[in-house]
N, C-alpha and C positions, 0 to 999 in steps of 0.2 A: 784455225789457231793463228793468232797474230804474231808477227816477228818483232813487234815493237817492245823494247825493254825500257821501263821508266826508271830513271835514276834520281827520283824526287822524293826519296824517303825522308820524311820530316822528323819522325820520332819513333823510337822503339821502346815499348813498355811491356816487360815480361814476355808474353807470347803474342803481343800485338804490334803491328807495324802501321804507321799512318803515312799514306802516300798522297802527295799533292798533285794537282793538275789532272785529275781523272774525271772525265765528264760522263762516261757511259758504262761504268762498272755495274754489274748486276749482283743482286743479293745471292749468296752461296756460290758465286762464280769461283772456279778453281784458278789459282795463280801459281807460277813458278818463281821462286825467289833464288837468285843467283848471287853467291857470296864471292868476295874477292879472292878467296883461296880455291875457287873452282867448284866448291860444293854447291849442290842445288837441293832445296827443300820445297815441298809443296805448301800451299796455304789456301785460305778460302776467304772471300769477301764477307764480312759481317755487316758492314754498314757503309753507306756513301752519302755524303752531305757537303754541300758548298765546295764541290771539287776535291774533297778529301775522302779517300777510300780507307776504311779500317779493315785490316787483314789479320786474320789469326793464322799463325804459323804452325805447321804440323811437326816442326823440328825445333831444335834449340835456337834461340836468338842471341845466345851469348857470343860476344865478340863481333857482332855485326857492325860494320863501318857504314855510317849513314851516307858517306860520299861515294862509296864504291858499290854498295848493294843495289842490285837491279831487280826489277819486278816485271814479269810478263803476265798479262791478263789473257787467259786462254779462250774466253768467250763461251765456256761450257761449265755445267755444274758437275759435282762429284758423281761418278758412275761406277758401277761394279760389273765386270765381265762375268756373265753367268753361264753355267754349263752343268750338265749332269756329272761331268768329270770332277766337280768340286767335292762330291761325296767321298768321304774317306781322307780328306785333306785338311791341313791346318794352315790358317792364314793369320796375318797380324791385323791390327785395328784399321789399317788402310786398305785391307783386301789383298795385300801382297803375300805371296807364298812364303811360309816360314818353316816348312818341314823339310826343305832341301830337295823337294821333288821338282818336276818340270812346271813351267808356267802354264796357266790356264789360257788356252787360245779359243776365242769365241767371237762371233760377230754380234752376239746379243749383249747389249749393255743396258742396265737398269739404273735410273736415277735413285740414289740411295735414300732420298727424302720421301720416296713413294708418292702415292696420290691418295687423296682423301677417299675413304670408302663411303659410298652413298648409303645413308641410313636405311633407305627403302630396300636396297639390295641385300642388306644383312639378313641372314637366316638365324633364328633364335637357337642357341646351343641347346641340345637335348640328349646327346649320346654320352653315356657314362664311360669314363676312362678308369680302368682298374690299374692302380699303381702298386698294389700288393702290400700297401701300408694301411693297417686297420684304422688308425687314428684319422686318416684322410678318407679312405674309401667308404667307411661306414658312417663316420661322424660329419665330415665336411668334404663331400665328394668333388672331384675334378670332372668337368664336363668338356667335351670336345668343342673347341672354339672359345673357351673361357680364358680369362687372364686372372690367375690366382697366385698372388705373391707369397713369399715366405719371409716373415719378419723374424729376424734372428738377432743375436748379440755376438760380440767378439768371443771366440773360443767355443761357441756352440756348434753342433754338427750339421750345419746347413749344407756344407759341401758334400757330405756323405749322403744326405737325403736327396740332394739334386742328382748325384750319381746313381743312387738306387732307383729313383724315378725314371731316369734315362734308360736304365737297364730293363726295367720291368713294365713300363707303361704299355698298355694295350687296350683295344676295344674288345669287350667280351662278346662272345658269340662267334666271331670269326678269327679271334686272336691276331688281328691285323696289327703289325708292329708300326711304330712311328719312325719317320726320319727325324733325327735330332739335330737342331742347329744350336750349338753352344757358344755363348759369348762371355768370355772372361775379361772383366774390366779392372785394370789396375791390380792384377794378381802378383803376389810375390812368387819366387821360384818354387817354393815348396807347394803352394797351391796349384801352380801350373803343372808341375810334375805329377801331382796327385791326379788331376783330371786326365792328363794325357795317358798315364799308366792305367787308370781305371777304365777308360774308354777302350784302350787296347786289350787289356786283360779280359774284359767282359764281352769282347767282340762287337762293341757298339760303334767303334770308330768306322767300320766299313759301311755303316748306315748313317753316318754323322758328318757334319761340317763344323769345324771348330775355328773360332776367331779368338785370338789371345792377345791382350795388351798387358805388358808387364809394368809393374810399379815404377821401374827405372826408365820407362819410355815416356814419350811426350804425352802430357795430359790432354792435348787436343785429340789424340787418337781415342781417348776415352769417350769423347763426344761423338766420334764417328762410328765406333765399333757397333753399338746397338743397331744403328741404321744399316750398316753393312750386313749384319746377321739377319735382320728382318727382311732385307732385300733378297738375300739368298733363300729365305724361307718362303717369301711370296712367289718366287720363281718356281720352286718345287711344288708349292700348294696349288697355284692357279694355272701353271703351264703344264704340269705333269700329274695333276690330280692326286697329290700325295698328302697324307696327314702328317703335319709337321709339329713337333714339340720344340718350342724355343725356350731355352734356359739362359737367363742373363744374371750374372753375378760379378761384382757386387754393385748394385745401383747406387749405393752410398758413394762409392768412388766416382761414379758418373756425376752425381749432384755436386760433389766437392770440386770437380773439374769445372762444372758450370759456374760455381761460385767464384772460382779463380779467374775465369775469363771475365765475369761480370765486374769483379773488383779492378781488373786491368783496364776495363773500359770506363772506370770511374762512375758506374751507374749507382743510383740510390739503392742501398740494400733494403731487403725486406726482412722477414723473420730470421733471426740468427745469422744475418749476413747473406742469406741466399737471395737470388734475384726475384723480384716480384712476379716474373713470368715463368717461374719454375713449374707451376701447375700446368700451364699450356705446353711447355716443352716436354714434360713427362707424358702428357696425353698424346703427343705425336708419336711416342714410342709404344705406349700401352694399347692405344686404340688400333694398332695395326694387327691385332689378333682378331680372330673371328671366322665366320663362315659366310660365304656368298651364295645366294640363291643360284641354282642351276650349275654350281661348281662342286665337284666331288671332293676336292681338296679342302683342307682347313689348317688354321694356325692356332695352336693352343700355347699360351705363354705363361711361364713361371719365372717372374723376376724375383731375385733374392736380394734382400738388403739387410745390412747389419745396423741396428738402431744404436746411435751413439749413446753410451751410458745406459743401454737397455730402456731408453725413454721412448715409449710408443707415441708420445705427443710431439716428438721432434718433427719438423716440417717434412722430412723425407717420407717416413711411414704415414704421416698424417695425410699428405696430399696423395700419396699412392693409394691409400684406402678409399679416398673419394672417387678415384678414377677406375680402380679395378673392381672385380666382382667378389670381394671378400679377402681373406688373408689366412694363412697358416702361421700361427705364432708359436715360437719355441720358448720353453720355460727353463730358466737357469736353475730353479729349485728342483725340477724333475731331473735335469741333467746331473746335478750334484749328487743325486741319489743313485746314479749309475744306470739310468734308464735311457735307452735309445729307442725311438728317435726324439724323445723329450718334447713332444708336441703338447701344448696346452689346449685341449679340445674346447674348453669353456671360453677362452679368449679368441679362438679361431672361428671362422665363419665362411661359408660358401653360399653366396646369394643365389646361385643357380642350382642349389641342391635339389629342390623339388622338381625341377625340369629334367633331372637326369636319373631319378630313382623311381622305383615302383614296379608294378607288374609289366613284364615285357622288356624292362630295361635292366633292373637288378633283381629284386624279388618283392613280392607283394607286401611283405611285412617290414620292409626296410625302414619306411618312415616312422612307423609306430615304435619299433625297437630302438631306433636312434633317439626319438623323443623321450622314451622311458629311461634310457641310459644317461642322457643329459641331465634329466631331473634327479635321478638316483645319485649320480656322481656329485652334482652340486650340493645335494642334501648331505651326502656323506662327508664332503669336505667341511661343510658348516659344523657337523657334529664332531669332526676331528678337532676343529678349533675350540669347540665347547669342552671337549674332553681334557684339553690342556688346562682348563680352569677348574672344572668340577670333578674330574677323574672319571674313568670308565665305569666304575661301580655305580655311579648315579644315573647311568643311561638305562632306558627301557629296552626290552628285548628287540623291538622294531628298530630302535636307534642303533643297537649293536649290529643289526643286519646291514643297515646302510653304511656303517663304518667299515664293516668287512668288505662290502661291495666296493667302496672307494679304494681300499687297499688292493683288492684283486684286480680292479679295473686298470690301475696303474701298472701293477706288476705282471699282468698277463695280457691285457688288451692293448694298452699303449706300448708297453715294452715288447720288442720283437727283435730278432736277429737281423743284421745288415743284409744277409743273403736270404732271408725268409720272404718268400713271395706268396702271401695269402690270397686266396680267391675271395670274392665278396661273399660267397656262401659260407666259407670258413669263418670270416669275420662276424657275420650275422649269427652263425651257430654258436660261436664263442660268446657273443653278447647274450644270447638266450641262456647259455650255461651259467654265466655270471649273475644274471638276473634271478636265477633260480635260488640264489642265496637269500633273497628277500621274499617275504610272504606273498603268495599269489594275490591276496586281497589288496596289496599295495599297487598292483599293476593298473593304474588308472588311465594310462595313455595308450594301452594296447587293446585292440578289439578282441572279444572273447573267442571269435573264430580263429584268430591267429594263435591265441594261447593254447587252444585245443590242438591245433595243427603242428605248432613248432615248439611249444613249451616243454621244459625239461624238469618240471616239478615232480617229485615222487608222490604218488597218491597215498 
């Protein structure tokens, strides 16, 4: 670490400092910014060109005096001290202890930017994760090593779903629990207290590491926090052979912080003011999930984002959908009708579904039952819309069966209690029970052998 302090701050713009006379600053290099009142805040080099280093401050730049502010370049990138002692603890977006407990002392430090995972070394995800939520497990399953985001809207119960998954997620067969790394980005005090209390009350905190950035804190911490969380996850997964579930909420706050920094740098904006490199930036976060050959540990990632105006075409969900392996979409219409978890199974998608289900993984009939329920529910919703025009009296007997199925599917299959932990067998058996309200002759997507073995039709 150099003892040299530069007093050549040329300009301060929002969260950025421009320092002249710097010849060898490195990208992502950590700096210490010393103010004239004795305060010191950290920062990071974003860019260097023609002897001018662009630095993003992790603290407030309000009141900085250009003539007295001094900058020290440390010659190292941002690192996180990692240890098993982190489990059960709460940190801020910079990796500093925020639960009032002792500091983490460790000789091991990991670069928070991680290192690219060799595509050849990746192992294809194939192990089903049981979340206990039927709309996910049966219809759009989560697989170990997958990145499966939740697309939500303001006021929808995405936080409750995240807490329920953190409490219930397990690999079936051995009931092996996950270590959870939770990253809260730009949370308000109500949201932060909800997660802290939920993790404590359900006993999950003793197997979790929490990183929390509050909405009142520096927006620069929002850009650091996901990388801090994923660094801790990689340490647990690849050094201690642990299955890690990473939950990041809210990635919309992350992207808005990215837009804020981009605007401060006076970069040419892309769609809706977001920087053109947002796709690449998000991929450096999402692509850190996965499994590595010959490693027992894994990282499964559930990023949560609230879609501005419930617009799924917004750049944040749009780009996220390109990078990740599907999405769980919440429905405001279902939520208004008092149904939790309010998941729209028709808009949701798990691209790794077929790798994680079937004989030896879930159950042999899983794929067939899911396909039949998708088709029946979609047809039932179409008939529901038609009924609003022609009335139920104009429907055929079979149409009435599909209409009844759609209502039951929402009220009994999608809807479940916050503390209800259904096994995959219970979810599939419920699916068979609901399908029995439709004539057996309509079961075009299920093998006859499965109908004979699992069907609930009365002869």
